[in-house]
DSSP file (Angstrom, degrees, kcal/mol; ACC not computed):
  #  RESIDUE AA STRUCTURE BP1 BP2  ACC     N-H-->O    O-->H-N    N-H-->O    O-->H-N    TCO  KAPPA ALPHA  PHI   PSI    X-CA   Y-CA   Z-CA
    1    1 A M              0   0    0      0, 0.0     2,-1.1     0, 0.0    77,-0.1   0.000 360.0 360.0 360.0 121.9    2.7  -12.9  -13.7
    2    2 A K        +     0   0    0     75,-0.2    72,-0.7    72,-0.1     2,-0.2  -0.591 360.0 173.6-102.5  72.8    2.8  -15.1  -10.6
    3    3 A V  E     -A   73   0A   0     -2,-1.1    70,-0.2    70,-0.2     3,-0.1  -0.578  18.5-159.0 -74.5 139.2    1.2  -13.0   -7.8
    4    4 A T  E     -     0   0A   0     68,-2.4     2,-0.3     1,-0.3    69,-0.2   0.534  53.5 -60.9-101.4  -7.5    0.8  -15.1   -4.6
    5    5 A G  E    S-A   72   0A   0     67,-1.0    67,-2.9     0, 0.0    -1,-0.3  -0.931  70.8 -36.2 157.2-178.4   -1.9  -13.0   -2.9
    6    6 A F  E     +A   71   0A   0     -2,-0.3    65,-0.3    65,-0.2     3,-0.1  -0.499  44.4 179.2 -70.8 140.5   -3.2   -9.8   -1.4
    7    7 A N  E     -     0   0A   0     63,-2.8    40,-0.8     1,-0.4     2,-0.3   0.796  50.4 -41.1-110.3 -62.9   -0.5   -7.9    0.4
    8    8 A H  E     -Ab  70  47A   0     62,-1.0    62,-3.3    38,-0.1     2,-0.4  -0.986  39.2-133.9-161.5 166.6   -2.0   -4.6    1.8
    9    9 A V  E     -Ab  69  48A   0     38,-1.3    40,-2.3    -2,-0.3     2,-0.5  -0.995  13.5-150.6-128.3 138.4   -4.3   -1.7    1.2
   10   10 A T  E     -Ab  68  49A   0     58,-2.3    57,-3.6    -2,-0.4    58,-1.3  -0.941  13.7-164.1-109.0 126.6   -3.5    1.9    1.9
   11   11 A I  E     -Ab  66  50A   0     38,-3.0    40,-2.6    -2,-0.5     2,-0.3  -0.944  14.2-136.5-116.1 125.2   -6.5    4.1    2.7
   12   12 A R  E     -Ab  65  51A   0     53,-3.2    53,-2.2    -2,-0.5     2,-0.3  -0.635  28.1-175.1 -76.6 133.2   -6.3    7.9    2.7
   13   13 A V  E     - b   0  52A   0     38,-2.3    40,-3.0    -2,-0.3    41,-0.2  -0.930  29.9-144.2-129.5 154.0   -8.0    9.5    5.7
   14   14 A S  S    S+     0   0    0     -2,-0.3     2,-0.4     1,-0.3    41,-0.1   0.710  95.3  29.3 -89.5 -21.6   -8.8   13.1    6.6
   15   15 A N     >  -     0   0    0      1,-0.1     4,-2.3    39,-0.1    -1,-0.3  -0.884  65.3-165.6-142.6 106.6   -8.2   12.6   10.4
   16   16 A L  H  > S+     0   0    0     -2,-0.4     4,-2.7     1,-0.2     5,-0.2   0.893  88.6  49.4 -61.9 -44.6   -5.8   10.0   11.5
   17   17 A Q  H  > S+     0   0    0      2,-0.2     4,-2.0     1,-0.2    -1,-0.2   0.910 111.9  48.3 -64.7 -42.3   -6.9    9.9   15.2
   18   18 A R  H  > S+     0   0    0      1,-0.2     4,-1.5     2,-0.2    -1,-0.2   0.927 114.9  45.8 -62.6 -44.3  -10.6    9.6   14.3
   19   19 A S  H  X S+     0   0    0     -4,-2.3     4,-3.0     1,-0.2     5,-0.3   0.889 108.8  55.7 -67.0 -38.7   -9.9    6.8   11.8
   20   20 A L  H  X>S+     0   0    0     -4,-2.7     4,-2.7     1,-0.2     5,-0.7   0.898 104.9  53.2 -61.2 -40.7   -7.6    5.0   14.2
   21   21 A K  I  X>S+     0   0    0     -4,-2.0     4,-1.3     3,-0.2     5,-0.8   0.896 113.0  45.0 -60.3 -39.9  -10.4    4.9   16.8
   22   22 A F  I  X>S+     0   0    0     -4,-1.5     5,-2.0     3,-0.2     4,-1.5   0.967 116.9  42.0 -67.9 -53.4  -12.6    3.3   14.2
   23   23 A Y  I  <5S+     0   0    0     -4,-3.0     6,-2.4     3,-0.2    -2,-0.2   0.863 129.2  28.4 -67.7 -36.9  -10.2    0.7   12.9
   24   24 A R  I  X5S+     0   0    0     -4,-2.7     4,-0.8    -5,-0.3    -3,-0.2   0.922 127.4  39.8 -85.1 -52.3   -8.8   -0.2   16.3
   25   25 A G  I  <<S+     0   0    0     -4,-1.3    -3,-0.2    -5,-0.7    -2,-0.2   0.893 130.2  22.8 -70.3 -42.2  -11.7    0.4   18.6
   26   26 A I  I  <<S+     0   0    0     -4,-1.5    -3,-0.2    -5,-0.8    -1,-0.1   0.899 133.0  34.4 -92.7 -47.7  -14.6   -0.8   16.5
   27   27 A L  T  4<S-     0   0    0     -5,-2.0    -3,-0.2     2,-0.0    -2,-0.2   0.705  98.5-130.3 -84.6 -19.3  -13.0   -3.3   14.0
   28   28 A G     <  +     0   0    0     -4,-0.8    -4,-0.2    -6,-0.3    -3,-0.1   0.745  42.6 165.9  80.4  23.8  -10.3   -4.6   16.5
   29   29 A M        -     0   0    0     -6,-2.4     2,-0.5    14,-0.1    -1,-0.2  -0.443  37.2-117.7 -71.9 148.9   -7.3   -4.2   14.3
   30   30 A E  E     -C   42   0A   0     12,-2.7    12,-2.7    -2,-0.1     2,-0.4  -0.756  21.2-126.7 -92.4 129.0   -3.9   -4.4   16.0
   31   31 A L  E     +C   41   0A   0     -2,-0.5    10,-0.2    10,-0.2     3,-0.1  -0.603  34.0 167.0 -75.2 126.3   -1.6   -1.3   15.9
   32   32 A V  E     +     0   0A   0      8,-3.0     2,-0.3    -2,-0.4     9,-0.2   0.740  66.8   1.5-106.3 -38.0    1.8   -2.2   14.6
   33   33 A H  E     -C   40   0A   0      7,-1.5     7,-2.6     2,-0.0     2,-0.5  -0.985  54.9-163.0-154.1 138.8    3.3    1.3   13.9
   34   34 A Q  E     +C   39   0A   0     -2,-0.3     5,-0.2     5,-0.2     2,-0.1  -0.970  17.2 171.9-128.3 119.6    2.2    4.8   14.4
   35   35 A G        -     0   0    0      3,-3.6    95,-0.0    -2,-0.5    -2,-0.0  -0.335  50.7 -85.9-105.4-168.4    3.9    7.7   12.6
   36   36 A R  S    S+     0   0    0      1,-0.2     3,-0.1    -2,-0.1    -1,-0.0   0.892 123.6   8.7 -68.4 -40.9    3.1   11.3   12.3
   37   37 A R  S    S+     0   0    0      1,-0.1    15,-3.1   -21,-0.1     2,-0.3   0.245 126.9  50.0-126.6  10.5    0.8   10.9    9.3
   38   38 A D  E     - D   0  51A   0     13,-0.2    -3,-3.6     2,-0.0     2,-0.3  -0.994  51.4-166.2-148.7 154.4    0.4    7.2    9.0
   39   39 A V  E     -CD  34  50A   0     11,-1.8    11,-2.3    -2,-0.3     2,-0.5  -0.983  13.5-145.7-135.4 149.8   -0.4    4.0   11.0
   40   40 A Y  E     -CD  33  49A   0     -7,-2.6    -8,-3.0    -2,-0.3    -7,-1.5  -0.975  20.7-174.6-116.5 129.0    0.0    0.4   10.1
   41   41 A L  E     -CD  31  48A   0      7,-3.0     7,-2.6    -2,-0.5     2,-0.4  -0.909  14.9-145.0-124.1 147.9   -2.5   -2.0   11.4
   42   42 A E  E     +CD  30  47A   0    -12,-2.7   -12,-2.7    -2,-0.3     2,-0.3  -0.934  15.9 176.7-115.3 139.3   -2.7   -5.8   11.2
   43   43 A W  E >   - D   0  46A   0      3,-2.9     3,-1.7    -2,-0.4     2,-0.4  -0.809  66.8 -54.1-142.9  94.7   -6.0   -7.7   10.8
   44   44 A G  T 3  S-     0   0    0     -2,-0.3    -1,-0.1     1,-0.3     0, 0.0  -0.593 119.4 -24.1  67.7-127.0   -5.6  -11.4   10.5
   45   45 A T  T 3  S+     0   0    0     -2,-0.4    -1,-0.3    -3,-0.1     2,-0.2   0.501 125.4  85.7 -94.0  -5.0   -3.1  -12.0    7.7
   46   46 A A  E <   - D   0  43A   0     -3,-1.7    -3,-2.9   -38,-0.0     2,-0.4  -0.613  62.1-154.6 -92.9 154.7   -3.9   -8.6    6.0
   47   47 A W  E     -bD   8  42A   0    -40,-0.8   -38,-1.3    -5,-0.2     2,-0.4  -0.984   4.1-160.5-130.2 148.5   -2.3   -5.3    6.8
   48   48 A I  E     -bD   9  41A   0     -7,-2.6    -7,-3.0    -2,-0.4     2,-0.5  -0.970   5.1-155.6-128.1 135.5   -3.7   -1.9    6.3
   49   49 A C  E     -bD  10  40A   0    -40,-2.3   -38,-3.0    -2,-0.4     2,-0.5  -0.958   6.9-156.6-109.1 128.8   -2.0    1.5    6.2
   50   50 A L  E     -bD  11  39A   0    -11,-2.3   -11,-1.8    -2,-0.5     2,-0.5  -0.933  11.6-166.4-101.8 126.0   -4.0    4.6    7.1
   51   51 A L  E     -bD  12  38A   0    -40,-2.6   -38,-2.3    -2,-0.5     2,-0.2  -0.950  13.5-137.1-121.0 113.3   -2.4    7.7    5.5
   52   52 A E  E     +b   13   0A   0    -15,-3.1   -38,-0.2    -2,-0.5   -40,-0.1  -0.494  24.3 174.5 -75.9 133.4   -3.6   11.1    6.7
   53   53 A R    >   +     0   0    0    -40,-3.0     3,-1.7    -2,-0.2   -39,-0.1  -0.073  22.3 157.4-123.4  29.7   -4.2   13.8    4.1
   54   54 A E  T 3   +     0   0    0      1,-0.3     3,-0.1   -41,-0.2   -39,-0.1  -0.298  67.5  14.0 -59.6 136.3   -5.6   16.4    6.4
   55   55 A G  T 3  S+     0   0    0      1,-0.3    -1,-0.3   -41,-0.1     2,-0.2   0.277  99.6 114.8  83.9 -12.0   -5.3   20.0    5.0
   56   56 A E  S <  S-     0   0    0     -3,-1.7    -1,-0.3     1,-0.1     2,-0.1  -0.595  82.6 -87.9 -88.2 154.1   -4.5   18.9    1.5
   57   57 A R        -     0   0    0     -2,-0.2     2,-0.8    -3,-0.1    -1,-0.1  -0.398  43.0-142.9 -59.3 128.8   -6.9   19.6   -1.3
   58   58 A M        +     0   0    0     -2,-0.1     2,-0.2     3,-0.1    -1,-0.1  -0.854  38.3 143.5-102.5 107.1   -9.3   16.7   -1.5
   59   59 A D    >>  -     0   0    0     -2,-0.8     4,-2.6     4,-0.0     3,-0.9  -0.671  68.6 -76.5-125.1-173.4  -10.3   15.7   -5.0
   60   60 A A  T 34 S+     0   0    0      1,-0.3    -2,-0.0    -2,-0.2     0, 0.0   0.810 131.3  42.1 -57.6 -30.8  -11.1   12.4   -6.6
   61   61 A S  T 34 S+     0   0    0      1,-0.1    -1,-0.3     0, 0.0    -3,-0.1   0.645 128.7  25.4 -92.9 -14.0   -7.4   11.5   -6.8
   62   62 A A  T <4 S+     0   0    0     -3,-0.9    -2,-0.2     2,-0.1    -1,-0.1   0.405  96.3 102.6-129.4   1.2   -6.3   12.7   -3.4
   63   63 A G  S  < S-     0   0    0     -4,-2.6   -51,-0.2     1,-0.2    -6,-0.1  -0.115  85.8 -60.4 -78.3 179.4   -9.4   12.6   -1.2
   64   64 A P  S    S+     0   0    0      0, 0.0     2,-0.3     0, 0.0   -51,-0.2  -0.238  94.2  70.9 -56.9 150.3  -10.3   10.1    1.5
   65   65 A G  E    S-A   12   0A   0    -53,-2.2   -53,-3.2    -3,-0.1     2,-0.4  -0.883  91.1 -14.2 135.3-166.3  -10.6    6.6    0.2
   66   66 A V  E     -A   11   0A   0     -2,-0.3   -55,-0.3   -55,-0.3    48,-0.2  -0.540  45.9-174.4 -73.7 126.5   -8.4    3.8   -1.2
   67   67 A D  E     -     0   0A   0    -57,-3.6    47,-0.4     1,-0.4     2,-0.3   0.916  65.9 -30.4 -82.8 -52.5   -4.9    5.1   -2.1
   68   68 A H  E     -A   10   0A   0    -58,-1.3   -58,-2.3    45,-0.1     2,-0.5  -0.984  49.5-130.1-161.3 161.2   -3.7    1.8   -3.6
   69   69 A V  E     -Ae   9 115A   0     45,-1.7    47,-2.0    -2,-0.3     2,-0.4  -0.978  25.7-155.4-118.2 130.5   -4.0   -2.0   -3.4
   70   70 A A  E     -Ae   8 116A   0    -62,-3.3   -63,-2.8    -2,-0.5   -62,-1.0  -0.847   4.6-160.9-112.5 143.2   -0.9   -4.1   -3.1
   71   71 A F  E     -Ae   6 117A   0     45,-2.8    47,-2.5    -2,-0.4     2,-0.3  -0.937  22.7-117.2-120.8 143.4   -0.3   -7.7   -4.1
   72   72 A T  E     +Ae   5 118A   0    -67,-2.9   -68,-2.4    -2,-0.4   -67,-1.0  -0.599  33.4 176.7 -79.7 135.5    2.4  -10.0   -3.0
   73   73 A I  E     -A    3   0A   0     45,-1.8   -70,-0.2    -2,-0.3     5,-0.1  -0.998  33.3-110.1-137.4 139.7    4.8  -11.3   -5.6
   74   74 A A    >>  -     0   0    0    -72,-0.7     3,-1.8    -2,-0.4     4,-0.7  -0.383  27.8-120.8 -66.8 145.0    7.9  -13.5   -5.1
   75   75 A D  H >> S+     0   0    0      1,-0.3     3,-0.9    44,-0.2     4,-0.6   0.850 111.6  59.9 -55.8 -37.1   11.2  -11.7   -5.7
   76   76 A E  H 34 S+     0   0    0      1,-0.2    -1,-0.3     2,-0.1     4,-0.2   0.667 110.0  42.6 -70.3 -13.5   12.1  -14.2   -8.4
   77   77 A H  H <> S+     0   0    0     -3,-1.8     4,-1.9   -75,-0.1    -1,-0.2   0.465  90.7  89.6-104.8  -4.9    9.0  -13.2  -10.4
   78   78 A F  H <X S+     0   0    0     -3,-0.9     4,-2.4    -4,-0.7     5,-0.2   0.930  85.7  48.1 -62.0 -50.0    9.3   -9.5   -9.9
   79   79 A D  H  X S+     0   0    0     -4,-0.6     4,-2.4     1,-0.2    -1,-0.2   0.888 111.4  51.0 -61.3 -40.0   11.5   -8.6  -12.9
   80   80 A D  H  > S+     0   0    0     -4,-0.2     4,-2.2     2,-0.2    -1,-0.2   0.896 109.8  50.6 -63.5 -39.3    9.3  -10.6  -15.2
   81   81 A A  H  X S+     0   0    0     -4,-1.9     4,-2.3     2,-0.2    -2,-0.2   0.914 109.9  49.6 -64.7 -43.0    6.3   -8.8  -14.0
   82   82 A V  H  X S+     0   0    0     -4,-2.4     4,-2.3     1,-0.2    -2,-0.2   0.923 110.8  50.3 -61.6 -43.7    7.9   -5.4  -14.5
   83   83 A E  H  X S+     0   0    0     -4,-2.4     4,-2.7     1,-0.2    -1,-0.2   0.892 109.2  51.5 -62.1 -39.5    8.9   -6.4  -18.0
   84   84 A R  H  X S+     0   0    0     -4,-2.2     4,-1.9     2,-0.2    -1,-0.2   0.913 108.7  50.7 -64.8 -42.1    5.3   -7.5  -18.7
   85   85 A L  H  <>S+     0   0    0     -4,-2.3     5,-2.8     1,-0.2    -2,-0.2   0.915 113.0  46.4 -60.5 -42.5    3.9   -4.2  -17.5
   86   86 A R  H ><5S+     0   0    0     -4,-2.3     3,-1.7     3,-0.2    -2,-0.2   0.913 108.1  56.2 -65.0 -42.7    6.4   -2.4  -19.8
   87   87 A E  H 3<5S+     0   0    0     -4,-2.7    -1,-0.2     1,-0.3    -2,-0.2   0.871 112.0  42.5 -57.6 -38.9    5.6   -4.7  -22.7
   88   88 A Y  T 3<5S-     0   0    0     -4,-1.9    -1,-0.3    -5,-0.1    -2,-0.2   0.285 113.2-120.4 -92.8  10.5    1.9   -3.7  -22.4
   89   89 A Q  T < 5 +     0   0    0     -3,-1.7     2,-0.3     1,-0.2    -3,-0.2   0.856  45.2 177.9  53.8  41.6    2.8    0.0  -21.9
   90   90 A V      < -     0   0    0     -5,-2.8     2,-0.6    -6,-0.2    -1,-0.2  -0.565  37.8-107.8 -72.6 136.4    1.1    0.1  -18.4
   91   91 A R        -     0   0    0     17,-0.4    17,-2.3    -2,-0.3     2,-0.4  -0.554  35.8-160.4 -72.1 113.6    1.6    3.5  -16.8
   92   92 A M  E     +F  107   0A   0     -2,-0.6    15,-0.3    15,-0.2     3,-0.1  -0.799  15.0 179.7 -95.5 134.6    4.0    3.1  -14.0
   93   93 A I  E     +     0   0A   0     13,-2.4     2,-0.3    -2,-0.4    14,-0.2   0.584  67.8  16.7-113.4 -13.7    4.0    5.8  -11.3
   94   94 A R  E    S-F  106   0A   0     12,-1.5    12,-3.1     1,-0.0    -1,-0.3  -0.900  92.0 -55.3-159.6 132.0    6.7    4.7   -8.9
   95   95 A G  E     -     0   0A   0      1,-0.3    10,-0.2    -2,-0.3     2,-0.2  -0.343  17.6-135.9  91.4-172.9    9.5    2.2   -9.2
   96   96 A P  E    S+     0   0A   0      0, 0.0    -1,-0.3     0, 0.0     2,-0.3   0.391  77.5 126.6 -69.2 145.9   10.7   -0.4   -9.7
   97   97 A M  E     -F  104   0A   0      7,-2.0     7,-2.8    -3,-0.2     2,-0.5  -0.974  64.9 -92.5-161.6 167.7   12.7    0.3   -6.6
   98   98 A E  E     +F  103   0A   0     -2,-0.3     2,-0.3     5,-0.2     5,-0.2  -0.808  52.7 158.5 -88.6 129.7   13.7   -1.0   -3.1
   99   99 A R  E >   -F  102   0A   0      3,-3.3     3,-0.8    -2,-0.5    21,-0.2  -0.928  56.2  -7.6-157.3 129.2   11.3    0.2   -0.4
  100  100 A G  T 3  S-     0   0    0     -2,-0.3    21,-0.2     1,-0.2    28,-0.2   0.826 128.5 -45.3  59.6  36.3   10.4   -0.9    3.1
  101  101 A G  T 3  S+     0   0    0      1,-0.3     2,-0.3    27,-0.1    -1,-0.2   0.657 125.8  58.1  84.9  15.3   12.3   -4.2    3.0
  102  102 A G  E <  S-F   99   0A   0     -3,-0.8    -3,-3.3    18,-0.1     2,-0.4  -0.955  86.2 -88.6-159.1 177.2   11.1   -5.3   -0.5
  103  103 A R  E     -F   98   0A   0     -2,-0.3    16,-2.2    -5,-0.2     2,-0.3  -0.788  47.5-176.5 -96.5 142.8   11.0   -4.5   -4.1
  104  104 A V  E     -FG  97 118A   0     -7,-2.8    -7,-2.0    -2,-0.4     2,-0.3  -0.982  21.5-177.9-143.9 147.8    8.0   -2.5   -5.3
  105  105 A I  E     - G   0 117A   0     12,-1.6    12,-2.2    -2,-0.3     2,-0.4  -0.966  12.2-158.7-144.1 133.7    6.4   -1.1   -8.4
  106  106 A N  E     +FG  94 116A   0    -12,-3.1   -13,-2.4    -2,-0.3   -12,-1.5  -0.921  21.6 161.2-112.4 137.9    3.2    1.1   -8.5
  107  107 A F  E     -FG  92 115A   0      8,-2.6     8,-3.3    -2,-0.4     2,-0.4  -0.923  32.4-109.5-149.5 169.4    1.2    1.4  -11.6
  108  108 A L  E     - G   0 114A   0    -17,-2.3   -17,-0.4    -2,-0.3     6,-0.2  -0.833  17.7-138.2-110.5 142.6   -2.3    2.4  -12.8
  109  109 A D    >   -     0   0    0      4,-2.2     3,-2.1    -2,-0.4   -18,-0.0  -0.341  48.3 -85.3 -81.8 177.3   -5.1    0.3  -14.1
  110  110 A P  T 3  S+     0   0    0      0, 0.0    -1,-0.1     0, 0.0    -2,-0.0   0.745 131.3  49.3 -59.5 -23.3   -7.1    1.6  -17.1
  111  111 A D  T 3  S-     0   0    0      2,-0.1    -3,-0.0     0, 0.0     0, 0.0   0.396 123.1-101.9 -95.4   2.9   -9.4    3.6  -14.8
  112  112 A G    <   +     0   0    0     -3,-2.1     2,-0.4     1,-0.3     0, 0.0   0.555  69.3 150.0  90.9   8.0   -6.5    5.2  -12.8
  113  113 A T        -     0   0    0      1,-0.1    -4,-2.2   -45,-0.0     2,-0.4  -0.613  47.7-123.9 -74.6 130.3   -6.7    2.9   -9.8
  114  114 A Q  E     - G   0 108A   0    -47,-0.4   -45,-1.7    -2,-0.4     2,-0.3  -0.630  32.5-177.6 -81.6 127.7   -3.2    2.6   -8.3
  115  115 A L  E     -eG  69 107A   0     -8,-3.3    -8,-2.6    -2,-0.4     2,-0.4  -0.851   6.6-158.7-119.4 157.4   -2.0   -1.0   -7.9
  116  116 A E  E     -eG  70 106A   0    -47,-2.0   -45,-2.8    -2,-0.3     2,-0.5  -0.996  13.5-153.8-139.5 141.6    1.3   -2.2   -6.4
  117  117 A L  E     -eG  71 105A   0    -12,-2.2   -12,-1.6    -2,-0.4     2,-0.4  -0.975  26.3-179.8-109.1 130.4    3.4   -5.4   -6.7
  118  118 A Y  E     -eG  72 104A   0    -47,-2.5   -45,-1.8    -2,-0.5   -14,-0.2  -0.996  27.9-165.1-139.1 131.7    5.5   -5.8   -3.5
  119  119 A T        +     0   0    0    -16,-2.2   -44,-0.2    -2,-0.4   -15,-0.1   0.571  69.7  76.3 -90.7  -9.8    8.0   -8.5   -2.6
  120  120 A G        -     0   0    0    -17,-0.3     2,-0.3   -21,-0.2   -18,-0.1  -0.110  65.8-137.1 -92.7-171.2    8.1   -7.7    1.1
  121  121 A N     >  -     0   0    0    -21,-0.2     4,-2.4   -20,-0.2     5,-0.2  -0.847  34.2 -93.6-139.6 175.4    5.9   -8.2    4.1
  122  122 A L  H  > S+     0   0    0     -2,-0.3     4,-2.5     1,-0.2     5,-0.2   0.899 121.3  53.4 -62.8 -42.5    4.7   -6.2    7.1
  123  123 A E  H  > S+     0   0    0      1,-0.2     4,-1.6     2,-0.2    -1,-0.2   0.926 112.3  44.8 -59.3 -45.6    7.5   -7.4    9.4
  124  124 A G  H  > S+     0   0    0      1,-0.2     4,-1.4     2,-0.2    -1,-0.2   0.886 110.9  54.4 -65.3 -39.4   10.1   -6.3    6.9
  125  125 A R  H  X S+     0   0    0     -4,-2.4     4,-1.2     1,-0.2    -2,-0.2   0.914 107.9  49.6 -60.2 -43.5    8.4   -3.0    6.3
  126  126 A M  H  X S+     0   0    0     -4,-2.5     4,-1.6     1,-0.2    -1,-0.2   0.851 106.6  54.9 -68.4 -33.8    8.4   -2.2   10.0
  127  127 A K  H  < S+     0   0    0     -4,-1.6    -1,-0.2     1,-0.2    -2,-0.2   0.851 118.2  35.9 -63.9 -33.4   12.1   -3.0   10.4
  128  128 A N  H  < S+     0   0    0     -4,-1.4    -2,-0.2    -3,-0.2    -1,-0.2   0.551 114.4  57.2 -96.4 -10.0   12.9   -0.5    7.6
  129  129 A W  H  <        0   0    0     -4,-1.2    -3,-0.2     1,-0.2    -2,-0.2   0.866 360.0 360.0 -89.0 -41.3   10.2    2.0    8.5
  130  130 A V     <        0   0    0     -4,-1.6    -1,-0.2    -5,-0.2    -2,-0.1   0.453 360.0 360.0 -75.7 360.0   11.2    2.9   12.0
């Protein structure tokens, strides 16, 4: 599997405005997009999505914290990666599919941590998100 690097991390938060003040105001991340329940921030070459889960039941799988970690993979290696995941019977929870300007598949590691392979980038995501 030829992953080329870290792509983004999505963090579940209980209060989007409070978290936005921290990530922008204290850490200095640049706001790229603000939706009703999500924001996309850029920090150097990394991008972070904050996803509000206010009012939803907060347990280990849906509470504040890391939602998923995404890795960049070239489009020409995507199908082979999906086939490898299937070959090893890795639990896939979304995809493969086209989403946000790229191809994506979400799957779980042995401890239930959600991982993602994504062929797109932040610029492409924003063109398709808005």
